N, C-alpha and C positions, 0 to 999 in steps of 0.2 A: 444721179450720177452714170444715166445710159446717156452715148453721145448720139444716137438719135434723138432722143426727146429731147435734147438741146435743140439738134437741129430743128423737130419739130415746135419749140417753143413758140414761135410769131404765128405760126398754122394754128395751134392751140388757144393761145390767147384769143383770134379772131373768135373764134368757133366756139367761143367758153362766151364772151363778147354777145354773139349772135343767140345760142340757147338763153342765156341769164335775158336779154331782151326780149326776148318771149316767156320770161319770167320762169325759166328751166333752172333749177339748182346744180352745183357744181358737188358734185361729190370725187376729192381725191382716193387712191387707191394706190398703195406701192406695192410694188410685185418683187423685190427682192431678186433684183440682177443678179447680182453677184454674193453670194454671204458665207459666213462662216469657216472661210478658207486659212486663215489666219498665215497666213505665208505668203512672204513675198514674190513681187513680180519677176520671170526669170527675165532674162533680157532679152529673149527670142519674143515673149510673148509680149513686152514692153513695144517692143517695135512692127510685130503684126497691131497692137491699139492703137498708137499716133500715125500708122497708115490708115486704117480705119478714121479716124478723126480727118485727118485729112479728108478722104471720100465723103466723110459729112459735109464740110466743108464744098466741098464743088456741089454739091448734091443741092444746099439747104442757103450756102452765102454764110452761116452762120459762123462766127472766132473762134477758135481755139490759139491757145499759146501752147506750143509744143515743145516748146525750145524749157528745160528746166524740169519739163511735165512729169509726171510719176520716175522720181528720184529711185534711186537704189534703194532696197527696203524699202518701198511703198508698198504696201497690205493692199490692195483694192478689195476692200469690204463695203458694199453697198450699204446695208444694215442698221447704222447709225445717221445716215443722210437720212433712210427711210422712216425710220423710229424717230425723229428733228420731225419728220414731217405731218406723223400720225400724233406726236406730244403737239405739237400746232394747233392740230386739227379736232383736239380735246378740248384747248385751250381756250383757241379764239379760232374760230374754223373759216374769220374770214382773210385771217393773217395767213393760213396755210399756202393758198396760189400763191401769193407775194412771198413767203420762204422760197418755197419748189424753186421759181427763178433765182433770188438770193445764192444757196447754194450751186444751181448751176452752172452761175456767171461768176462764183468764185472757185471753183473746181478748173473750168474749162477756159474762162479766160486769165483769170488773175493768178492758176496754179498753185491756191490755197490746199489743205488737206482736210478736206471737208466728213475725212475718217473721227475729228478731234473734238470731243464734247465741248471745250474751248473757245472752235472757230464757230460751231454747230448754234451756240448760246451765243456768241456776240452777233450772228446773223440772225436766229431769233428777233434778238430787239431792234435790231435794223428794220425787221417784220412789222413791227409793233408789239411786239411781244415782252410782258415787263422780265429784264435778265431771271432776276431771284425766282420769280413763280415758273420761266421756263426750267433753267436748271433744279430745281427741286424735282420736277415733277418726271424732266427725261431718262430720268436710271428708272424709275420708280419701274415696279412688276408689270402691273397694267398695261404702261405703254409698252415693255417689250413684249407684251402678252396682244397687243393689240394691233402690233407689226405682226408678229409670227403667224394673225388671225389673217390677214391681208393675204398676206403671202399665201397662204393657204387656199383661199376663196381663189385666189389670181390661176391657183395649179389646179384647183378644182375645177377652173369652167374650161380648163386643157392651152390657155396663154401663154404661149411659152416665147412671144416677140412685142418688142416697147415700141415703139407708142401705140397703146392699144385706146381706143374710145369706144363708151359703149353705150347706149341712151337704154334709159328704160322707160317704162312707162306700164301702169298695172302689173308690177311686177315680172314684168316680159322684157329680157337683152334683147337690144340689136346692136349686132355688128356693126359701127360706120366707118374703123379703120383698125389695120391689126398691123402698124409698121408706117412710116413716114408717107407722106402721099401731099401735093401740094394742095393750099388753101382754092384752088380752083374746081380741083375735084371733089373738096371734101364739103364745102360750103352748100354746093349746091344740094348734095346728101343729106346734109343734114336740114335744109333747108324742106325738101320733100316731105323730112321726118317729123320735121316742128309742124306742118302744115296737115297730117295726116293725125296727129295729136289734138291739135284743135278742134278738128271735125270728131273726133273718136267722143 
C-alpha cells in the first residue's frame, strides 16, 4: 500500500528476475508505512494522497484509479496487507511476491479495500495459497509477531522511505535504492554487485 512501491513494481520485477537468474534469492520484508492510526482519512489528507498518486503515474506510467478511491471513512492502515505478505512468506514463500502484486493491483487499480481480511484471503488464493490454510494462519499471534519484527528490523536500519532494495552478501547489506529509480539506473548497479558477488 505504498504508491511508489506500486510505481516501482515493473522495475522491481525486472531486478528480481536479474538477481534470480544469477542464483540470488529474494526475501520480502514489509516496512509498515502507515500502521495503527485507526482514524479515518481526513479530506485534506485524501486529496494530498490522490495528488501524490498522480505524481507517481507521471513518473512511472503505472495506472491508478482515483475515482471513488479512499472513500469516506477509509482507515489507511497498511498492517493487514503487510501481515498478508508475511503470512504468505511463511506458508508458501514462492507465492509471496505474486500476492504482493495482487494486493497492489487490487488497491491502486481496482479500488478494493485491502485492509479487509476477506479481500486478502481471496487474493492469497489467487496467488496460489489454499484459502483455508491462509485464513487460518492470517490472524495467528505468530503472524502478528513476525510482521512487527519486520517493521522493527526496517526501523532499526533507519529505513524511512520505500521502496528500498538491499543486497546481502556474507551478512553485509548494500543499499541498491531507497526510493524510486528507473531500471536503466538500477540494473547496471545490480549487475556490478552480482559481478563482485561471483568474484568474491
